C-alpha positions in Angstrom: 172.0 188.9 75.5 170.1 188.4 78.7 166.9 187.5 76.8 168.4 185.2 74.2 171.4 183.9 76.1 174.6 182.8 74.6 174.6 180.5 71.6 177.2 179.2 69.2 176.9 181.1 65.9 177.8 178.0 64.0 174.4 176.6 64.9 172.5 179.5 63.3 171.4 179.8 59.7 170.4 183.2 58.5 168.0 183.3 55.6 167.4 186.5 53.6 167.1 188.3 50.3 168.0 192.0 51.2 171.6 192.8 50.4 172.0 195.8 52.7 170.0 194.3 55.6 169.6 190.5 55.7 172.8 189.6 53.9 175.1 192.3 55.3 173.9 191.7 58.8 174.3 188.0 58.7 177.8 188.1 57.2 179.0 190.9 59.5 177.8 188.8 62.4 179.6 185.7 61.1 176.5 183.6 60.4 176.1 181.1 57.7 173.7 182.5 55.1 171.1 181.0 52.8 170.5 183.7 50.2 167.0 183.8 48.5 167.7 184.9 45.0 164.0 185.3 44.0 163.6 188.2 46.4 164.0 192.0 46.1 167.2 191.9 44.0 166.0 189.2 41.5 165.9 191.6 38.6 169.7 191.9 38.9 170.4 188.3 37.8 167.2 186.8 36.4 166.9 185.8 32.7 163.6 184.4 31.3 162.2 184.0 34.8 165.1 182.0 36.2 168.1 182.8 38.3 171.2 182.9 36.0 173.9 181.4 38.2 176.8 183.2 36.5 175.1 186.6 36.7 174.2 185.9 40.3 177.8 185.0 41.2 179.0 188.2 39.5 176.4 190.2 41.5 177.4 188.6 44.8 181.0 189.3 44.1 180.3 193.0 43.3 178.4 193.2 46.6 181.3 191.5 48.4 178.8 188.9 49.7 179.5 185.2 49.9 176.5 183.3 51.2 177.1 179.6 51.9 174.1 178.6 49.8 171.4 180.2 47.7 168.0 179.1 46.4 165.3 180.9 44.3 162.7 180.8 47.0 161.7 179.0 50.2 159.4 176.1 49.4 
């Protein structure tokens, strides 16, 4: 805390693709999360090279993860 100081968590956006690390850490800390669906777990919910939203939503529910937003990749 001494190095970074205090900051309002509502001003922080976490961005990540790793469920046990990026996602879990952000959500446990109470941060808004932008999930990158084209990352390391993409094979779980990709059909024909595209993120299938229904499969992605089911995956996120199984993982008990509720990111605010998702996108396939950072542009």
